Backbone bond lengths (Angstrom), bond angles and torsions (degrees), N, CA, C in turn:
res aa  C-N    CA-C-N  psi(-1)  N-CA   C-N-CA  omega(-1)  CA-C   N-CA-C  phi
1 M - - - 1.418 - - 1.524 111.10 -
2 K 1.301 118.94 132.58 1.524 122.67 -179.22 1.488 105.77 -87.84
3 T 1.333 114.90 143.39 1.428 119.68 173.70 1.575 107.44 -126.12
4 L 1.289 115.09 158.48 1.421 122.77 -177.95 1.524 109.46 -107.10
5 D 1.307 116.25 124.13 1.480 121.16 176.20 1.467 108.56 -86.75
6 V 1.340 116.65 95.21 1.461 124.08 -171.81 1.533 108.84 -65.24
7 H 1.269 117.62 -37.88 1.474 122.72 -176.43 1.543 108.09 -64.03
8 A 1.308 118.67 -45.17 1.462 120.84 177.19 1.545 112.76 -63.96
9 L 1.326 112.16 -37.69 1.506 116.23 -179.05 1.507 108.88 -67.11
10 H 1.356 119.73 -45.81 1.443 121.58 178.48 1.530 109.11 -61.54
11 H 1.281 121.73 -39.60 1.495 124.59 -179.28 1.506 108.48 -63.56
12 A 1.350 117.76 -46.81 1.448 121.19 176.55 1.533 114.47 -59.63
13 I 1.334 115.01 -38.12 1.488 119.06 179.34 1.533 107.44 -67.65
14 D 1.315 118.92 -42.52 1.419 124.55 -178.97 1.506 110.25 -60.34
15 Q 1.341 116.08 -43.99 1.417 123.45 179.04 1.557 112.50 -60.68
16 T 1.355 111.32 -44.87 1.481 117.97 179.72 1.488 110.70 -65.24
17 L 1.278 117.82 -42.01 1.504 121.87 178.66 1.545 111.39 -61.76
18 E 1.363 116.47 -39.43 1.454 118.52 179.36 1.511 108.99 -69.11
19 Q 1.350 119.96 -41.69 1.470 120.32 176.92 1.488 111.28 -60.09
20 L 1.326 117.98 -42.04 1.428 120.39 176.85 1.482 114.72 -60.87
21 K 1.337 115.82 -38.96 1.482 121.41 -179.46 1.553 107.81 -65.92
22 K 1.329 118.24 -41.45 1.489 121.74 -179.56 1.510 109.47 -67.05
23 Q 1.325 116.77 -40.61 1.455 119.59 -178.65 1.557 109.65 -66.67
24 S 1.364 116.68 -38.27 1.385 120.81 179.48 1.523 113.28 -64.23
25 E 1.366 116.67 -36.22 1.438 123.20 177.66 1.538 107.64 -71.78
26 E 1.312 118.25 -37.72 1.498 117.91 179.05 1.554 109.84 -66.62
27 I 1.298 114.90 -38.86 1.498 117.70 -178.74 1.509 109.86 -66.79
28 A 1.324 117.36 -35.86 1.466 120.66 -178.29 1.558 106.53 -71.08
29 N 1.334 120.83 -36.87 1.398 120.77 176.24 1.508 113.27 -68.82
30 L 1.271 118.99 -36.21 1.406 123.64 175.00 1.509 112.31 -65.31
31 K 1.311 115.81 -41.45 1.528 120.39 176.22 1.543 108.50 -59.90
32 K 1.333 116.41 -44.94 1.510 119.98 179.57 1.521 108.51 -57.51
33 S 1.342 118.16 -43.47 1.446 123.71 -175.13 1.573 109.85 -64.99
34 V 1.325 113.26 -44.21 1.495 121.52 -178.93 1.525 109.14 -63.60
35 D 1.376 114.36 -45.52 1.436 118.18 178.08 1.494 112.15 -62.99
36 G 1.332 120.01 -36.53 1.439 122.42 175.33 1.558 112.81 -61.99
37 I 1.308 113.94 -38.93 1.481 115.79 179.06 1.498 112.24 -71.47
38 T 1.330 115.95 -43.73 1.489 116.78 175.23 1.510 114.67 -64.30
39 A 1.296 119.01 -23.65 1.428 122.48 177.88 1.491 111.76 -73.38
40 L 1.306 119.00 -14.68 1.496 122.58 177.41 1.569 112.42 -80.34
41 D 1.269 115.57 30.08 1.449 120.55 -173.57 1.515 114.54 -50.19
42 D 1.340 115.66 -45.89 1.443 120.23 -178.23 1.515 110.35 -78.47
43 A 1.272 119.11 -27.10 1.460 120.35 -178.38 1.532 112.91 -76.97
44 L 1.299 116.29 -27.85 1.496 119.56 -177.39 1.472 106.66 -106.72
45 K 1.316 115.01 97.21 1.466 123.05 178.45 1.469 110.65 -109.44
46 G 1.298 117.92 157.67 1.466 125.57 175.97 1.470 113.46 83.93
47 K 1.354 114.85 -170.86 1.457 119.84 -177.18 1.510 113.24 -65.92
48 G 1.368 117.71 -34.71 1.458 120.41 176.04 1.528 109.31 -63.19
49 G 1.281 117.11 -48.01 1.501 119.22 -178.17 1.563 110.40 -63.15
50 D 1.308 114.71 -40.35 1.533 116.28 176.59 1.503 110.13 -62.62
51 A 1.294 117.94 -40.98 1.499 116.47 178.54 1.441 116.96 -66.37
52 I 1.387 116.49 -33.25 1.438 122.57 177.77 1.562 108.45 -69.18
53 R 1.318 118.99 -43.39 1.443 121.30 -179.07 1.496 107.71 -72.35
């Protein structure tokens, strides 16, 4: 007969939720960085600026 280790399951779920929270924060920081670069529209002119954007 198979049994379910509920404690281990809850622990794994908590770890997964924590990882997702960290990844969400990292994505938000990345979005802020990308928005900052794209906001430099006037500062980045020419072919080099176009390549960076």
